[in-house]
C-alpha positions as CSV (number, residue, x, y, z in Angstrom):
1,X,128.6,74.3,54.1
2,X,131.8,75.4,55.8
3,X,129.8,77.1,58.6
4,X,127.8,73.9,59.1
5,X,131.0,71.9,59.3
6,X,132.5,74.3,61.8
7,X,129.4,74.2,63.9
8,X,129.4,70.5,63.9
9,X,133.0,70.5,65.0
10,X,132.2,72.9,67.9
11,X,129.3,70.9,69.1
12,X,131.3,67.7,68.9
13,X,134.1,69.2,70.9
14,X,131.6,70.4,73.6
15,X,130.1,66.9,73.7
16,X,133.5,65.3,74.0
17,X,134.4,67.7,76.9
18,X,131.2,66.9,78.8
19,X,131.4,63.1,78.1
20,X,135.0,62.5,78.9
21,X,137.6,63.1,81.7
22,X,137.5,66.9,80.8
23,X,135.1,67.2,83.8
24,X,138.0,66.9,86.2
25,X,138.6,70.1,88.2
26,X,142.0,70.9,89.7
27,X,142.3,73.7,92.3
28,X,145.5,74.3,94.2
29,X,146.7,70.8,93.3
30,X,143.5,69.1,94.4
31,X,141.7,67.2,91.7
32,X,138.1,65.8,91.6
33,X,135.5,65.0,89.0
34,X,132.5,67.3,89.3
35,X,130.6,65.0,87.0
36,X,130.9,62.1,89.4
37,X,127.6,60.8,90.8
38,X,128.7,62.1,94.2
39,X,130.3,65.3,92.7
40,X,132.3,66.3,95.8
41,X,132.6,64.1,98.8
42,X,135.6,64.5,101.1
43,X,136.2,62.1,104.0
44,X,138.6,62.8,106.8
45,X,140.1,61.7,110.1
46,X,139.1,64.0,112.9
47,X,140.3,65.1,116.4
48,X,138.3,67.5,118.6
49,X,137.2,68.5,122.1
50,X,133.7,68.1,123.3
51,X,131.3,70.6,124.9
52,X,128.9,69.6,127.6
53,X,127.7,72.9,129.1
54,X,125.6,75.5,127.3
55,X,127.8,78.3,126.0
56,X,130.9,76.1,125.7
57,X,132.5,75.8,122.2
58,X,134.2,73.0,120.3
59,X,137.3,73.1,118.2
60,X,139.1,70.5,116.2
61,X,141.2,69.6,113.2
62,X,141.8,66.8,110.7
63,X,143.2,65.5,107.4
64,X,141.2,64.4,104.4
65,X,142.0,60.8,103.4
66,X,139.5,60.2,100.6
67,X,138.0,62.5,97.9
68,X,135.2,60.9,95.8
69,X,136.4,57.5,96.9
70,X,140.0,58.2,95.8
71,X,142.8,58.1,98.4
72,X,145.8,60.4,98.5
73,X,148.4,57.8,97.9
74,X,150.6,57.1,94.8
75,X,150.4,58.5,91.3
76,X,146.6,58.5,91.3
77,X,146.3,60.6,94.5
78,X,143.7,63.3,94.6
79,X,146.4,65.7,95.7
80,X,149.7,64.3,94.4
81,X,152.6,65.4,96.6
82,X,150.3,67.6,98.7
83,X,147.7,67.2,101.4
84,X,144.3,68.7,102.3
85,X,143.7,69.4,106.0
86,X,141.3,71.6,108.0
87,X,140.6,73.2,111.4
88,X,137.2,74.3,112.9
89,X,136.2,76.4,115.8
90,X,133.5,78.6,117.2
91,X,130.6,76.1,117.3
92,X,128.8,77.1,120.5
93,X,126.6,74.6,122.4
94,X,123.1,75.9,123.2
95,X,121.9,73.2,125.7
96,X,123.7,71.5,128.5
97,X,123.9,67.7,128.0
98,X,124.6,64.9,130.5
99,X,126.2,62.6,127.9
100,X,123.5,59.9,128.2
101,X,122.8,57.9,125.0
102,X,120.3,59.4,122.5
103,X,120.5,62.9,123.9
104,X,120.2,65.7,121.4
105,X,122.6,68.6,121.2
106,X,122.5,71.9,119.2
107,X,125.2,74.4,118.2
108,X,125.3,77.9,116.6
109,X,128.1,79.7,114.8
110,X,131.1,77.8,113.6
111,X,134.0,78.3,111.2
112,X,135.8,75.6,109.1
113,X,139.0,76.4,107.2
114,X,140.4,73.9,104.7
115,X,144.1,74.1,103.7
116,X,146.1,72.7,100.9
117,X,149.8,72.1,101.8
118,X,152.5,71.3,99.3
119,X,154.3,69.2,101.9
120,X,152.6,66.1,103.3
121,X,153.6,66.8,106.9
122,X,150.3,66.4,108.8
123,X,150.8,64.9,112.2
124,X,147.7,64.1,114.3
125,X,149.7,64.7,117.5
126,X,150.5,68.3,116.3
127,X,147.2,70.2,115.6
128,X,149.2,73.1,114.1
129,X,150.2,70.9,111.2
130,X,146.5,71.0,110.0
131,X,146.7,74.8,109.2
132,X,150.2,75.4,107.8
133,X,149.2,75.5,104.1
134,X,147.3,77.8,101.8
135,X,143.7,78.5,102.6
136,X,141.7,76.4,100.2
137,X,138.2,76.9,101.5
138,X,136.9,79.2,104.2
139,X,133.4,78.1,105.5
140,X,130.9,79.4,108.0
141,X,128.3,77.4,109.8
142,X,124.9,78.1,108.3
143,X,121.3,77.6,109.4
144,X,120.0,75.8,106.3
145,X,116.7,74.5,107.6
146,X,115.8,77.7,109.5
147,X,115.7,76.2,113.0
148,X,118.3,78.5,114.5
149,X,121.1,76.0,114.6
150,X,124.2,75.4,112.4
151,X,125.2,71.9,113.8
152,X,123.0,69.4,115.6
153,X,123.2,65.7,116.5
154,X,122.9,63.3,119.3
155,X,125.0,61.2,121.6
156,X,125.2,57.5,120.7
157,X,126.8,55.7,123.5
158,X,128.9,55.9,126.6
159,X,132.4,54.5,127.1
160,X,134.8,54.0,130.0
161,X,137.5,55.7,128.0
162,X,138.3,59.3,128.7
163,X,135.2,61.5,128.9
164,X,133.1,58.6,127.8
165,X,130.7,60.4,125.4
166,X,130.3,59.4,121.8
167,X,128.0,60.9,119.1
168,X,127.3,62.1,115.7
169,X,126.2,65.4,114.1
170,X,125.6,67.3,110.9
171,X,125.1,70.8,109.7
172,X,125.3,73.2,106.7
173,X,128.1,75.4,105.6
174,X,128.4,78.6,103.5
175,X,131.5,79.4,101.4
176,X,133.1,82.6,102.4
177,X,136.5,82.5,100.7
178,X,139.6,80.5,99.8
179,X,141.5,79.4,96.7
180,X,138.7,77.0,95.6
181,X,135.7,79.2,96.7
182,X,134.5,79.8,93.1
183,X,133.9,76.1,92.6
184,X,131.7,75.6,95.7
185,X,129.6,78.8,96.1
186,X,126.7,77.2,94.5
187,X,123.8,77.6,97.0
188,X,123.0,74.0,96.1
189,X,122.1,72.7,99.6
190,X,119.1,73.2,101.8
191,X,118.1,76.8,102.4
192,X,120.6,78.1,99.8
193,X,123.6,76.9,101.7
194,X,126.7,75.5,99.9
195,X,127.9,72.4,101.6
196,X,127.0,69.7,104.1
197,X,129.2,68.8,107.1
198,X,128.8,65.6,109.1
199,X,130.9,63.8,111.7
200,X,131.0,61.1,114.2
201,X,133.2,61.0,117.3
202,X,134.2,58.8,120.3
203,X,136.8,59.2,123.1
204,X,140.5,58.9,122.4
205,X,142.6,56.6,124.6
206,X,145.2,59.4,124.8
207,X,144.2,63.0,124.5
208,X,146.2,65.6,122.4
209,X,147.0,69.0,124.0
210,X,148.3,72.1,122.3
211,X,148.0,75.8,123.2
212,X,145.8,75.1,126.3
213,X,143.3,73.1,124.2
214,X,142.8,69.4,125.0
215,X,141.5,67.3,122.1
216,X,139.8,64.4,123.9
217,X,137.9,62.7,121.0
218,X,138.6,61.3,117.5
219,X,136.5,60.2,114.6
220,X,135.6,60.9,111.1
221,X,134.1,63.9,109.3
222,X,132.8,64.5,105.8
223,X,132.2,67.6,103.6
224,X,130.0,67.1,100.6
225,X,128.1,69.1,98.0
226,X,128.0,70.3,94.4
227,X,130.8,72.1,92.5
228,X,130.6,74.1,89.3
229,X,132.4,73.2,86.0
230,X,135.7,74.8,85.2
231,X,135.5,78.1,83.2
232,X,137.2,76.5,80.2
233,X,134.6,73.8,80.0
234,X,131.8,76.4,80.3
235,X,133.4,78.4,77.5
236,X,133.6,75.4,75.2
237,X,129.9,74.6,75.8
238,X,129.1,78.2,75.0
239,X,131.0,78.0,71.7
240,X,129.0,74.9,70.9
241,X,125.7,76.6,71.7
242,X,126.7,79.7,69.6
243,X,127.6,77.4,66.7
244,X,124.3,75.6,67.0
245,X,122.4,79.0,66.9
246,X,124.4,80.1,63.8
247,X,123.6,76.8,62.1
248,X,119.9,77.2,62.7
249,X,119.9,80.8,61.4
250,X,121.9,79.8,58.3
251,X,119.4,76.9,57.7
252,X,116.4,79.3,57.9
253,X,118.1,81.8,55.6
254,X,118.6,79.1,53.0
């Protein structure tokens, strides 16, 4: 009888953990609910250069402004007192493009590094402020659908501002390291990749230049995918399942 009662308590505790706010994961000060219908969906403001000639590469940086629909302001911020930023580089264009509307482009390679910084000091006019924290996620461009490319998209329009080209693209990412790597190395995307990256961009009225790199475009970027439950939550579920097994064995013995 005591064993049955203990088992019931363990199962109830597991159910409570999986049916309440216990799903929230915190890694390096960044909190999100992996049981959300969108699991992990981080939206950001983006600054980058563009590549028009085959063999040219793109680089850029940004700051995450929303995580699962929650902003980073006030007491309910997804990273209270801190910020989540990123830089990317090494995406190499495989085809020369003219910048005409509806023209496809394809990239190989690519690295994205996400940083968590205990000081909210990101400044869009200073690209270095996007990488002055602790490495939170290290990501590499991945060929999820097996077509040889890690990022692809198309131009959407032309503008009289700056270089004129605007567009959108998307690609897959594999987790290679970082403070939160264990939560995202799930192989849950196409082709066993881990995360999906997408972005849209258009010319900036005023370019940003640092270390001989001129960032001519701005826009938005998103990183999305599945995360895994916290170890404590998994352990609690395991205890519940063990208790359930013991209860069944006890019942059979009786």
